[in-house]
KEKE-3310 file (N, C-alpha, C; in steps of 0.2 Angstrom, whole numbers, plus 5000, padded with zeros to 4 digits):
npx = (4887:4881:4880:4894:4909:4920:4936:4951:4967:4981:4998:5014:5026:5039:5034:5020:5017:5018:5006:4996:4996:4991:4978:4972:4973:4964:4952:4950:4948:4936:4928:4919:4922:4929:4946:4959:4976:4986:5001:5011:5024:5032:5043:5055:5066:5072:5075:5068:5055:5049:5053:5045:5033:5036:5041:5030:5020:5011:4999:5005:5006:4991:4991:5004:5011:5023:5029:5042:5056:5058:5054:5044:5032:5033:5032:5019:5011:5013:5007:4994:4989:4991:4984:4971:4967:4967:4957:4946:4945:4944:4933:4931:4922:4927:4942:4957:4970:4986:4996:5007:5013:5018:5011:4999:4993:4990:4982:4971:4966:4963:4952:4943:4940:4934:4923:4924:4923:4935:4947:4957:4971:4979:4975:4974:4986:4998:5012:5013:5021:5024:5034:5038:5036:5027:5018:5010:5004:4997:4987:4980:4976:4967:4957:4951:4947:4934:4933:4941:4953:4960:4975:4976:4971:4976:4976:4962:4959:4966:4959:4946:4949:4951:4939:4933:4920:4913:4907:4915:4926:4936:4942:4954:4966:4983:4989:5001:5007:5000:5006:5019:5018:5013:5024:5035:5041:5046:5055:5064:5070:5078:5091:5097:5106:5118:5122:5126:5136:5135:5131:5116:5106:5117:5120:5117:5104:5104:5094:5092:5084:5076:5074:5077:5087:5096:5099:5105:5121:5128:5119:5119:5132:5133:5125:5132:5143:5138:5135:5148:5153:5145:5147:5159:5155:5146:5143:5135:5123:5120:5108:5109:5099:5096:5096:5102:5115:5119:5120:5129:5141:5141:5142:5155:5156:5157:5169:5173:5162:5165:5177:5174:5176:5166:5154:5143:5140:5127:5117:5100:5088:5077:5060:5058:5072:5076:5067:5071:5083:5081:5073:5083:5090:5099:5097:5089:5091:5084:5075:5063:5045:5038:5047:5048:5036:5037:5048:5042:5032:5040:5047:5060:5072:5071:5078:5073:5078:5073:5064:5051:5036:5024:5019:5015:5011:5020:5030:5023:5018:5026:5042:5049:5060:5061:5075:5080:5093:5105:5121:5127:5116:5110:5120:5120:5107:5108:5118:5111:5101:5108:5114:5103:5094:5085:5069:5056:5042:5026:5015:5003:4985:4975:4985:4986:4988:4976:4971:4969:4958:4948:4948:4943:4930:4925:4925:4917:4904:4902:4892:4889)
npy = (5019:5024:5021:5027:5028:5042:5041:5046:5041:5042:5044:5045:5043:5030:5017:5019:5016:5002:4998:5005:5002:4988:4990:4999:4991:4981:4988:4993:4981:4977:4987:4998:5011:5027:5031:5041:5045:5052:5059:5065:5068:5068:5059:5061:5057:5047:5034:5031:5034:5037:5025:5016:5016:5010:4997:4992:4993:5003:5016:5031:5045:5055:5068:5077:5083:5088:5091:5089:5090:5094:5101:5092:5100:5109:5100:5094:5106:5110:5100:5100:5112:5111:5099:5102:5110:5101:5093:5102:5105:5092:5086:5073:5058:5049:5047:5039:5035:5029:5021:5030:5042:5060:5065:5057:5060:5074:5074:5067:5076:5087:5081:5079:5092:5096:5088:5076:5059:5048:5034:5024:5014:5002:5005:5008:5003:5004:5010:5015:5025:5041:5049:5046:5053:5046:5040:5049:5054:5042:5041:5052:5052:5040:5045:5054:5048:5040:5027:5013:5002:4988:4978:4967:4958:4965:4978:4981:4980:4990:5001:4999:5001:5015:5020:5019:5019:5004:5001:5008:5001:4989:4973:4968:4962:4961:4972:4975:4962:4957:4964:4959:4945:4945:4950:4943:4932:4940:4948:4939:4935:4946:4944:4950:4947:4942:4953:4962:4955:4944:4928:4919:4916:4918:4930:4946:4959:4976:4990:5007:5021:5028:5043:5043:5033:5037:5051:5053:5053:5045:5034:5030:5026:5015:5006:5004:4998:4986:4981:4980:4970:4959:4959:4952:4939:4936:4943:4959:4968:4985:4995:5012:5024:5041:5051:5044:5041:5054:5057:5048:5054:5067:5064:5058:5045:5038:5035:5024:5015:5013:5006:4993:4978:4968:4975:4981:4995:5003:5012:5018:5005:5000:4994:4980:4975:4977:4969:4957:4956:4955:4943:4933:4934:4929:4934:4949:4966:4980:4996:4998:4998:4991:4981:4972:4966:4960:4951:4942:4937:4931:4922:4924:4927:4942:4956:4969:4985:4994:5000:4997:4992:4995:4985:4972:4959:4954:4950:4942:4932:4931:4931:4941:4950:4961:4970:4982:4995:4992:4987:4975:4966:4966:4959:4947:4942:4941:4931:4920:4919:4916:4904:4896:4896:4906:4914:4905:4907:4911:4914:4927:4927:4931:4937:4934:4938:4943:4954:4967:4964:4963:4975:4983:4978:4983:4996:4997:4993:5001:5013:5030)
npz = (5028:5012:4994:4984:4992:4997:5000:5009:5010:5021:5021:5029:5036:5036:5042:5039:5026:5024:5031:5025:5011:5009:5013:5004:4993:4996:4998:4985:4978:4984:4979:4983:4985:4980:4980:4986:4988:5000:5003:5016:5017:5028:5030:5019:5013:4999:5000:5012:5009:4996:4988:4993:4985:4974:4978:4985:4976:4977:4972:4964:4974:4975:4981:4988:5002:5006:5019:5026:5037:5054:5070:5082:5085:5074:5062:5065:5065:5052:5044:5049:5044:5030:5027:5031:5021:5010:5014:5014:5001:4995:5001:5008:5012:5022:5031:5032:5043:5049:5062:5072:5070:5068:5058:5058:5070:5067:5056:5061:5070:5062:5055:5066:5069:5058:5057:5050:5047:5054:5052:5062:5059:5067:5080:5098:5103:5116:5125:5138:5142:5143:5139:5127:5111:5102:5110:5115:5103:5099:5109:5108:5095:5095:5103:5096:5083:5075:5070:5076:5073:5078:5082:5090:5106:5117:5113:5112:5125:5131:5125:5131:5144:5144:5143:5130:5118:5114:5102:5093:5091:5082:5080:5069:5066:5061:5050:5045:5043:5033:5022:5023:5021:5008:5001:5004:4996:4985:4992:4997:4985:4982:4986:4996:5008:5003:4995:5005:5010:5019:5026:5024:5038:5047:5053:5061:5062:5065:5070:5074:5080:5089:5098:5112:5113:5103:5105:5117:5121:5131:5132:5119:5117:5126:5120:5108:5114:5118:5105:5100:5106:5102:5088:5087:5087:5077:5061:5059:5051:5049:5044:5044:5050:5045:5055:5066:5061:5060:5074:5079:5073:5079:5092:5093:5091:5079:5073:5081:5078:5065:5066:5070:5064:5061:5060:5049:5042:5033:5021:5023:5018:5005:5006:5001:5000:5013:5020:5015:5020:5034:5035:5032:5044:5059:5071:5077:5082:5089:5090:5085:5082:5072:5068:5078:5077:5064:5065:5074:5066:5057:5064:5070:5083:5092:5100:5109:5111:5122:5136:5137:5128:5115:5109:5116:5114:5106:5114:5124:5116:5105:5097:5103:5115:5128:5132:5136:5139:5144:5142:5147:5149:5136:5129:5136:5134:5120:5118:5123:5113:5102:5105:5103:5113:5114:5113:5106:5102:5094:5081:5083:5084:5070:5063:5049:5036:5031:5036:5030:5022:5031:5037:5026:5025:5037:5034:5023:5028:5039:5048:5050)
capx = (4888:4878:4883:4901:4912:4926:4941:4957:4972:4986:5004:5019:5033:5040:5029:5013:5017:5016:5000:4990:4996:4986:4971:4970:4971:4958:4946:4949:4945:4929:4924:4914:4925:4934:4951:4965:4982:4989:5008:5012:5031:5036:5049:5056:5072:5070:5075:5064:5048:5047:5054:5039:5028:5039:5041:5023:5015:5006:4999:5008:5001:4987:4993:5010:5011:5030:5031:5049:5058:5057:5052:5037:5027:5033:5029:5012:5008:5013:5002:4988:4987:4991:4979:4965:4966:4965:4950:4941:4945:4941:4927:4930:4917:4931:4950:4961:4977:4989:5001:5008:5018:5015:5006:4993:4989:4988:4976:4965:4964:4959:4946:4939:4938:4930:4918:4925:4925:4942:4948:4964:4973:4983:4973:4974:4993:5001:5018:5012:5027:5022:5040:5038:5031:5023:5013:5005:5001:4992:4982:4975:4972:4962:4952:4948:4945:4927:4933:4947:4955:4965:4978:4977:4967:4978:4974:4955:4958:4968:4954:4941:4951:4951:4932:4931:4913:4915:4905:4920:4932:4935:4949:4955:4972:4989:4989:5008:5009:4998:5012:5025:5017:5013:5030:5041:5045:5050:5060:5070:5073:5083:5098:5100:5111:5124:5124:5129:5142:5134:5128:5109:5106:5123:5121:5112:5102:5103:5091:5092:5082:5072:5078:5079:5093:5102:5101:5109:5128:5129:5115:5121:5139:5132:5122:5138:5148:5135:5136:5155:5155:5141:5149:5164:5153:5143:5143:5129:5122:5117:5106:5108:5094:5100:5096:5107:5121:5121:5121:5136:5146:5141:5145:5162:5156:5157:5175:5172:5158:5169:5183:5172:5176:5160:5148:5142:5135:5125:5112:5093:5086:5070:5056:5060:5078:5077:5063:5075:5089:5078:5071:5088:5095:5099:5095:5088:5091:5080:5070:5057:5039:5037:5052:5045:5030:5039:5052:5037:5029:5045:5050:5067:5073:5071:5080:5071:5082:5069:5062:5044:5034:5017:5017:5016:5009:5026:5033:5019:5017:5030:5049:5052:5062:5063:5081:5083:5099:5111:5125:5128:5110:5109:5125:5118:5102:5111:5121:5106:5098:5113:5115:5097:5090:5080:5061:5053:5036:5021:5011:4997:4979:4973:4991:4986:4988:4969:4968:4966:4951:4943:4947:4939:4923:4922:4924:4911:4898:4901:4887:4891)
capy = (5023:5022:5024:5026:5032:5045:5040:5049:5038:5046:5041:5051:5040:5023:5012:5020:5013:4995:4998:5008:4998:4982:4992:5002:4986:4978:4993:4993:4975:4977:4991:5002:5018:5031:5032:5045:5044:5059:5059:5071:5070:5068:5056:5063:5054:5043:5027:5031:5034:5036:5019:5011:5016:5005:4991:4990:4993:5008:5021:5037:5049:5060:5074:5077:5089:5090:5095:5089:5089:5100:5098:5089:5105:5111:5095:5094:5112:5110:5095:5103:5118:5108:5093:5105:5113:5096:5091:5107:5104:5086:5084:5066:5055:5046:5048:5033:5036:5023:5021:5034:5047:5066:5065:5053:5065:5080:5073:5065:5082:5090:5077:5080:5099:5097:5083:5071:5053:5046:5028:5023:5008:5000:5008:5004:5001:5008:5009:5018:5029:5047:5052:5044:5057:5042:5038:5055:5053:5036:5042:5058:5049:5036:5048:5058:5044:5037:5020:5011:4996:4986:4972:4962:4959:4970:4985:4982:4981:4997:5006:4998:5004:5022:5022:5020:5016:4998:5001:5011:4996:4983:4970:4966:4959:4965:4973:4974:4956:4956:4966:4955:4939:4946:4952:4939:4929:4945:4950:4934:4935:4951:4942:4955:4945:4942:4960:4965:4952:4940:4922:4918:4912:4918:4937:4949:4965:4981:4996:5012:5028:5032:5049:5041:5029:5040:5057:5053:5050:5040:5028:5027:5023:5009:5002:5003:4994:4979:4979:4979:4963:4954:4958:4948:4933:4936:4950:4963:4973:4991:5001:5018:5030:5047:5054:5040:5043:5061:5057:5045:5059:5072:5061:5056:5037:5036:5031:5018:5010:5011:5002:4986:4974:4964:4979:4983:5001:5005:5017:5015:5001:5000:4989:4973:4973:4976:4963:4951:4955:4953:4937:4929:4935:4924:4938:4956:4970:4985:4999:4999:4994:4987:4975:4968:4962:4957:4946:4937:4933:4927:4917:4926:4931:4949:4959:4976:4990:4998:4997:4996:4991:4996:4979:4967:4953:4951:4948:4937:4926:4931:4930:4947:4950:4968:4970:4989:4998:4989:4983:4968:4962:4965:4954:4940:4939:4939:4924:4915:4918:4913:4897:4892:4896:4912:4913:4902:4911:4909:4920:4929:4926:4936:4939:4929:4940:4945:4960:4972:4963:4964:4983:4985:4976:4987:5003:4996:4993:5006:5018:5036)
capz = (5022:5006:4988:4983:4997:4995:5005:5008:5014:5023:5023:5030:5038:5033:5044:5037:5019:5024:5033:5020:5004:5008:5014:4998:4988:4998:4996:4978:4976:4986:4974:4986:4986:4977:4985:4985:4993:5002:5006:5020:5016:5034:5028:5012:5009:4994:5003:5017:5008:4989:4986:4995:4980:4969:4981:4987:4971:4978:4967:4965:4978:4972:4984:4991:5006:5007:5025:5027:5043:5059:5077:5083:5084:5067:5058:5066:5062:5044:5042:5051:5039:5023:5026:5031:5014:5006:5016:5012:4993:4992:5004:5009:5017:5027:5031:5035:5045:5052:5066:5078:5069:5069:5052:5060:5075:5064:5051:5065:5073:5057:5054:5072:5069:5052:5057:5045:5051:5053:5054:5064:5058:5072:5086:5104:5106:5122:5129:5145:5143:5140:5137:5120:5107:5099:5114:5115:5096:5099:5114:5106:5089:5097:5106:5090:5078:5075:5069:5079:5070:5082:5079:5095:5111:5122:5111:5114:5132:5132:5124:5135:5151:5143:5142:5123:5116:5111:5095:5088:5091:5078:5080:5062:5065:5060:5043:5043:5041:5026:5017:5024:5018:5001:4998:5006:4991:4981:4996:4997:4979:4981:4987:5001:5012:4999:4993:5011:5012:5024:5024:5027:5045:5050:5054:5064:5059:5070:5068:5080:5078:5094:5102:5119:5112:5099:5106:5123:5120:5135:5130:5112:5118:5129:5115:5104:5117:5117:5098:5099:5109:5098:5081:5087:5087:5071:5058:5060:5046:5052:5040:5049:5050:5044:5062:5070:5058:5063:5081:5079:5071:5084:5099:5092:5091:5072:5072:5085:5075:5059:5067:5071:5058:5060:5060:5042:5041:5026:5020:5024:5013:5003:5010:4999:5002:5020:5022:5013:5025:5040:5034:5033:5050:5065:5077:5076:5088:5086:5094:5080:5084:5066:5067:5084:5074:5058:5068:5077:5060:5053:5069:5072:5089:5092:5106:5108:5115:5125:5143:5136:5121:5114:5106:5121:5111:5103:5120:5127:5112:5099:5098:5106:5122:5130:5135:5139:5136:5148:5138:5149:5148:5129:5128:5139:5130:5113:5119:5124:5107:5097:5107:5102:5119:5113:5113:5100:5100:5089:5077:5086:5081:5065:5059:5045:5029:5029:5040:5026:5019:5037:5037:5020:5026:5042:5031:5018:5032:5045:5048:5055)
cpx = (4884:4881:4891:4905:4918:4931:4948:4962:4978:4992:5009:5026:5033:5035:5022:5012:5014:5009:4994:4990:4991:4979:4968:4968:4965:4951:4945:4946:4938:4925:4919:4916:4929:4939:4956:4970:4985:4996:5010:5020:5035:5043:5050:5062:5069:5070:5071:5057:5047:5048:5048:5034:5030:5038:5035:5018:5009:5005:5003:5003:4998:4989:4999:5011:5018:5032:5038:5050:5056:5055:5045:5032:5027:5030:5021:5008:5007:5008:4995:4985:4986:4985:4972:4963:4964:4958:4944:4940:4942:4935:4926:4925:4921:4938:4952:4968:4979:4995:5001:5013:5014:5010:4999:4989:4986:4982:4970:4962:4960:4952:4941:4936:4933:4924:4918:4927:4932:4943:4955:4966:4979:4982:4974:4981:4995:5007:5018:5018:5026:5028:5041:5033:5025:5017:5007:5001:4995:4986:4977:4972:4967:4956:4948:4945:4938:4928:4940:4948:4961:4968:4978:4973:4969:4976:4967:4955:4961:4962:4948:4942:4950:4944:4929:4924:4915:4912:4910:4926:4931:4942:4949:4961:4978:4990:4997:5010:5006:5003:5018:5024:5016:5019:5036:5045:5049:5056:5066:5074:5078:5090:5101:5106:5118:5126:5127:5134:5141:5130:5121:5110:5112:5125:5116:5110:5101:5099:5091:5089:5078:5076:5080:5085:5098:5104:5105:5115:5129:5126:5118:5128:5138:5129:5128:5143:5145:5136:5143:5156:5151:5144:5156:5162:5149:5142:5136:5129:5117:5114:5104:5103:5098:5101:5102:5114:5124:5123:5128:5141:5146:5144:5152:5162:5157:5163:5175:5168:5162:5174:5181:5171:5170:5154:5148:5137:5133:5119:5105:5091:5079:5067:5058:5067:5079:5073:5067:5081:5087:5076:5076:5092:5094:5096:5094:5088:5088:5077:5064:5051:5038:5041:5050:5040:5033:5043:5047:5034:5034:5049:5057:5067:5074:5073:5078:5074:5078:5067:5054:5042:5027:5014:5018:5015:5015:5030:5030:5018:5022:5037:5053:5054:5064:5070:5084:5089:5105:5115:5126:5122:5109:5114:5123:5112:5104:5114:5116:5103:5102:5115:5109:5092:5085:5073:5059:5047:5031:5018:5005:4991:4978:4979:4992:4986:4981:4967:4965:4959:4946:4942:4942:4932:4921:4921:4918:4905:4897:4896:4889:4885)
cpy = (5020:5025:5023:5031:5035:5044:5043:5044:5042:5042:5047:5048:5032:5018:5012:5016:5006:4994:5000:5004:4993:4985:4995:4997:4982:4982:4993:4987:4974:4982:4996:5009:5020:5033:5037:5044:5051:5057:5065:5073:5071:5065:5058:5061:5048:5036:5026:5031:5033:5029:5014:5011:5011:4998:4988:4990:4998:5013:5027:5042:5054:5067:5073:5084:5092:5094:5095:5088:5095:5097:5095:5094:5108:5106:5094:5100:5112:5106:5097:5108:5115:5103:5096:5107:5107:5093:5095:5106:5098:5083:5076:5064:5051:5047:5042:5035:5030:5025:5027:5040:5054:5067:5062:5057:5071:5079:5071:5071:5086:5087:5079:5087:5100:5092:5078:5064:5050:5039:5027:5016:5007:5004:5004:5002:5006:5006:5011:5022:5036:5051:5051:5049:5052:5040:5043:5055:5048:5038:5047:5055:5045:5039:5052:5054:5040:5029:5018:5003:4993:4979:4966:4963:4964:4977:4986:4983:4988:5002:5005:5002:5012:5024:5022:5016:5010:4997:5004:5006:4990:4979:4966:4962:4964:4966:4973:4967:4954:4958:4962:4948:4940:4947:4948:4936:4934:4947:4945:4934:4941:4949:4947:4953:4945:4949:4964:4960:4947:4934:4921:4914:4913:4926:4940:4956:4970:4987:5001:5018:5032:5037:5047:5036:5033:5047:5058:5050:5045:5033:5025:5024:5016:5004:4999:4998:4987:4976:4977:4972:4958:4953:4954:4941:4931:4943:4953:4968:4979:4996:5007:5023:5036:5051:5050:5041:5050:5061:5053:5050:5064:5070:5058:5048:5034:5032:5024:5013:5008:5006:4994:4982:4970:4968:4982:4989:5002:5010:5014:5011:5002:4994:4982:4971:4972:4970:4957:4950:4953:4945:4931:4929:4929:4928:4946:4960:4977:4989:5001:4995:4989:4980:4970:4963:4958:4951:4940:4933:4929:4921:4918:4929:4938:4952:4967:4980:4995:4995:4995:4995:4992:4990:4973:4960:4950:4948:4942:4931:4925:4929:4936:4947:4958:4967:4977:4991:4996:4985:4976:4963:4961:4959:4947:4938:4937:4932:4919:4913:4914:4906:4893:4892:4902:4909:4910:4906:4907:4915:4921:4928:4933:4940:4934:4931:4943:4951:4966:4971:4964:4971:4985:4984:4981:4994:5003:4997:4998:5011:5024:5037)
cpz = (5016:5000:4988:4988:4995:5001:5004:5013:5015:5025:5025:5032:5036:5035:5041:5030:5019:5027:5029:5014:5004:5009:5008:4993:4990:4997:4989:4975:4978:4982:4977:4986:4981:4982:4982:4990:4994:5006:5009:5019:5022:5034:5021:5009:5005:4997:5009:5015:5000:4986:4988:4989:4974:4972:4983:4982:4973:4973:4969:4969:4974:4974:4988:4995:5007:5013:5027:5035:5048:5066:5077:5081:5077:5062:5059:5064:5055:5041:5043:5046:5032:5022:5027:5025:5010:5008:5014:5004:4991:4995:5005:5014:5023:5026:5035:5037:5049:5057:5071:5077:5069:5064:5054:5065:5071:5060:5055:5068:5068:5056:5060:5071:5063:5052:5051:5048:5049:5056:5056:5063:5063:5079:5092:5107:5111:5125:5136:5147:5139:5138:5130:5116:5104:5103:5115:5108:5096:5103:5111:5099:5090:5100:5101:5085:5080:5074:5071:5077:5073:5080:5084:5101:5116:5120:5113:5121:5134:5131:5129:5142:5150:5142:5135:5122:5112:5103:5090:5087:5087:5078:5073:5061:5063:5052:5040:5040:5035:5021:5018:5020:5010:4997:5000:5001:4987:4985:4997:4991:4977:4982:4992:5005:5008:4997:4999:5014:5018:5022:5027:5033:5049:5052:5058:5060:5065:5067:5075:5077:5083:5097:5108:5118:5108:5101:5113:5122:5124:5133:5123:5113:5121:5124:5110:5107:5117:5110:5097:5101:5104:5091:5081:5086:5080:5068:5059:5055:5050:5047:5044:5046:5049:5051:5066:5067:5060:5070:5082:5078:5077:5091:5098:5092:5084:5070:5075:5081:5068:5060:5069:5065:5056:5060:5053:5042:5034:5026:5022:5017:5011:5006:5008:5001:5009:5023:5021:5018:5031:5040:5034:5039:5055:5071:5074:5082:5085:5092:5090:5083:5078:5066:5073:5081:5068:5060:5071:5071:5057:5058:5071:5078:5088:5099:5105:5113:5118:5132:5142:5129:5120:5110:5110:5119:5108:5108:5123:5123:5107:5101:5101:5113:5123:5134:5138:5135:5140:5144:5140:5148:5141:5127:5130:5135:5123:5113:5119:5117:5102:5099:5106:5108:5119:5113:5106:5097:5096:5086:5081:5081:5076:5062:5054:5037:5027:5033:5036:5023:5025:5038:5032:5022:5032:5038:5026:5022:5037:5043:5053:5060)
residu = (MET:SER:GLY:ARG:THR:LYS:ILE:LEU:HIS:VAL:VAL:GLY:ALA:ARG:PRO:ASN:PHE:MET:LYS:ILE:ALA:PRO:VAL:MET:GLN:ALA:VAL:ALA:LYS:ALA:GLY:PHE:ALA:GLU:GLN:LYS:LEU:VAL:HIS:THR:GLY:GLN:HIS:TYR:ASP:VAL:ALA:MET:SER:ASP:VAL:PHE:PHE:THR:ASP:LEU:GLY:MET:PRO:VAL:PRO:ASP:LEU:HIS:LEU:ALA:VAL:GLY:SER:GLY:SER:HIS:ALA:GLU:GLN:THR:ALA:LYS:VAL:LEU:VAL:ALA:PHE:GLU:ARG:VAL:CYS:LEU:ALA:GLU:GLN:PRO:ASP:LEU:VAL:VAL:VAL:ALA:GLY:ASP:VAL:ASN:SER:THR:LEU:ALA:CYS:ALA:LEU:ASP:CYS:ALA:LYS:LEU:ARG:ILE:PRO:CYS:ALA:HIS:VAL:GLU:ALA:GLY:LEU:ARG:SER:PHE:ASP:LEU:ALA:MET:PRO:GLU:GLU:VAL:ASN:ARG:ILE:VAL:THR:ASP:ARG:LEU:CYS:GLU:ILE:LEU:LEU:THR:PRO:SER:PRO:ASP:ALA:ASP:GLU:ASN:LEU:ARG:ARG:GLU:GLY:THR:ASP:PRO:ALA:ARG:VAL:PHE:ARG:VAL:GLY:ASN:VAL:MET:ILE:ASP:THR:LEU:ARG:ALA:HIS:LEU:PRO:LEU:ALA:ARG:ALA:THR:GLY:SER:PRO:ALA:ARG:HIS:GLY:VAL:GLN:PRO:GLY:ALA:TYR:GLY:VAL:LEU:THR:LEU:HIS:ARG:PRO:SER:ASN:VAL:ASP:ASP:PRO:ALA:VAL:LEU:ALA:GLY:LEU:LEU:GLU:ALA:VAL:GLY:GLU:LEU:GLN:ARG:GLN:LEU:PRO:ILE:VAL:PHE:PRO:ALA:HIS:PRO:ARG:THR:ARG:ARG:ARG:LEU:GLU:GLU:SER:GLY:LEU:ALA:ALA:ARG:ALA:ALA:ALA:MET:GLY:GLY:LEU:HIS:LEU:CYS:GLU:PRO:LEU:GLY:TYR:LEU:GLU:PHE:LEU:GLY:LEU:VAL:ALA:GLY:ALA:LYS:LEU:VAL:LEU:THR:ASP:SER:GLY:GLY:LEU:GLN:GLU:GLU:THR:THR:ALA:LEU:GLY:ILE:PRO:CYS:LEU:THR:LEU:ARG:GLU:ASN:THR:GLU:ARG:PRO:VAL:THR:VAL:SER:GLU:GLY:THR:ASN:THR:LEU:VAL:GLY:VAL:ASP:PRO:ARG:ARG:ILE:ALA:ALA:GLU:ALA:ARG:LEU:ALA:LEU:SER:GLY:GLN:GLY:LYS:ALA:GLY:ARG:VAL:PRO:ALA:LEU:TRP:ASP:GLY:HIS:ALA:ALA:GLU:ARG:ILE:ALA:GLU:VAL:LEU:ARG:THR:TRP:ARG:ARG)
# end
């Protein structure tokens, strides 16, 4: 690209904010582009999205599409229609999308149809489980985008096996870790553990939101059984995703959760408060992709309540262990971690807080 480039950055759901914020800052510092931020509104709860603009120092969105909730088809269709109008009006030279949510797929598809170059932050990740809607989004987005910004060698290898032109692939490292490193001092200063009535280093954190875990009452009951045993050994703070809270109510499990004295349910937290909570934990249980990465960066044992992961480097090199949804296995792995026999792990290469700078350089020097 020559001259001053016009870039549209797209955010839509919680994980996107942590990935796009440092990229926008790095591009601004490099000074080669005019940037605008588009918020699709896929997550519209204040604690799930708007607070990120305060916590991460992001600019207020230039454009807010306000698509809201709905089925996968509804969300994707709404973003397709709304973002196409944005592209036609703004005429960007480049669009940057991140992650694997419906907004990511929809915007990449618009760009392909309109012949606008699109860059995918966190490209190449694969769970090899097409039952996960996010896996479909990842595969299609990577097929459509012209610039693929990968976090780790396994992502490069996945793209190679799929026949991707290597000239489109740039390993830049994990931009989520840029955000974590930049904000960790502020996060620790929030005093989040004390606000939730727990002592640093003496509690666990639980998150659950994936449909495969929360939409099946039998699976959800099994996970709650494992948590019930664990919360007798150490308190567990559970910031409950709105979807998860609804499923607990609908399945009749909310009363059982409320009766657990060591389980502290709370509303979703802003980024800084949540990071402060995770940073002080002894153990994390999650089905979130981002938390697998953050716990590896922080050196905290993580039990992933899934049968697969699109972030295998957190297992092969980091502190993450895939434990599935069997209550007995979850309890056994938790006991190992709490006794000090969990995985120590190490921080993978290029998870150094400078991924966004490498992304900015790719965007600055890339030629269509």
